[in-house]
MIFIDO-368085 format. One record per residue (C-alpha): residue number from 0; x, y, z. Coordinates in pm, 1 decimal. Example, Ala and Ser with C-alpha at 12.3 -4.5 7.8 and 13.67 -1.06 7.14 Angstrom:
BEGIN
<node 0 <1230.0 -450.0 780.0>>
<node 1 <1367.0 -106.0 714.0>>
# end
This chain:
BEGIN
<node 0 <13006.8 -2721.9 -6610.2>>
<node 1 <12718.9 -2726.2 -6856.7>>
<node 2 <12608.6 -3068.3 -6975.4>>
<node 3 <12620.1 -3128.8 -7350.9>>
<node 4 <12277.1 -3176.7 -7514.5>>
<node 5 <12296.8 -3496.8 -7717.5>>
<node 6 <11927.0 -3521.2 -7796.7>>
<node 7 <11834.9 -3548.2 -8160.4>>
<node 8 <11763.7 -3777.4 -8451.7>>
<node 9 <11994.2 -4076.1 -8495.8>>
<node 10 <12009.8 -4331.4 -8774.2>>
<node 11 <12204.0 -4655.9 -8791.9>>
<node 12 <12255.6 -4745.8 -9156.7>>
<node 13 <12422.8 -5088.5 -9161.8>>
<node 14 <12674.7 -4990.8 -8893.8>>
<node 15 <12733.6 -4632.7 -9011.3>>
<node 16 <12563.8 -4380.2 -8787.2>>
<node 17 <12419.3 -4040.8 -8871.5>>
<node 18 <12313.7 -3765.0 -8630.0>>
<node 19 <12088.5 -3462.8 -8686.8>>
<node 20 <12033.6 -3248.2 -8376.7>>
<node 21 <11739.0 -3045.4 -8498.4>>
<node 22 <11578.0 -3171.6 -8821.8>>
<node 23 <11583.9 -3423.7 -9104.4>>
<node 24 <11442.6 -3322.7 -9442.1>>
<node 25 <11356.4 -3566.0 -9717.4>>
<node 26 <11129.6 -3551.7 -10021.9>>
<node 27 <10908.1 -3807.1 -9842.8>>
<node 28 <10906.0 -3667.5 -9483.8>>
<node 29 <11020.8 -3397.2 -9244.2>>
<node 30 <11135.8 -3461.0 -8888.6>>
<node 31 <11180.1 -3169.0 -8650.4>>
<node 32 <11297.0 -3126.2 -8292.2>>
<node 33 <10987.8 -2915.3 -8214.2>>
<node 34 <10752.2 -3099.8 -8442.0>>
<node 35 <10722.1 -3445.3 -8593.7>>
<node 36 <10949.2 -3696.4 -8414.1>>
<node 37 <10803.3 -4006.0 -8571.4>>
<node 38 <11052.8 -4286.4 -8645.6>>
<node 39 <11091.0 -4293.5 -9023.6>>
<node 40 <11337.8 -4450.4 -9266.3>>
<node 41 <11569.9 -4558.8 -8984.4>>
<node 42 <11571.5 -4215.0 -8817.0>>
<node 43 <11461.9 -4213.4 -8451.0>>
<node 44 <11443.5 -3943.4 -8186.2>>
<node 45 <11652.2 -3990.1 -7870.4>>
<node 46 <11661.6 -3769.3 -7563.5>>
<node 47 <12021.1 -3882.3 -7509.7>>
<node 48 <12287.6 -4018.1 -7742.4>>
<node 49 <12226.0 -4394.4 -7786.7>>
<node 50 <12488.0 -4629.7 -7647.5>>
<node 51 <12546.7 -4788.1 -7991.2>>
<node 52 <12623.3 -4444.1 -8136.9>>
<node 53 <12876.2 -4377.7 -7855.2>>
<node 54 <13043.4 -4712.5 -7929.0>>
<node 55 <13050.4 -4628.7 -8302.3>>
<node 56 <13226.6 -4294.2 -8226.8>>
<node 57 <13475.0 -4467.1 -7997.2>>
<node 58 <13565.0 -4714.7 -8271.9>>
<node 59 <13606.7 -4430.5 -8523.6>>
<node 60 <13839.0 -4247.2 -8284.9>>
<node 61 <14045.4 -4564.3 -8224.2>>
<node 62 <14087.3 -4625.5 -8596.3>>
<node 63 <14193.8 -4263.5 -8657.6>>
<node 64 <14458.1 -4294.2 -8385.2>>
<node 65 <14612.3 -4585.8 -8573.6>>
<node 66 <14669.6 -4380.3 -8886.6>>
# end
């Protein structure tokens, strides 16, 4: 079984997480998988999905199950 690639740019914005697998474009900066991976404006590059992001997704799934 092929392992899922979870590398990419992640951002925690006051408990709400965002994920961009390949690039982040802004008027002030550009972050790219094959280029600039500098941490900017809360965005950071991770080789694997961060634990806090996994926990965030689990909480979202739990709350959707209650609906």
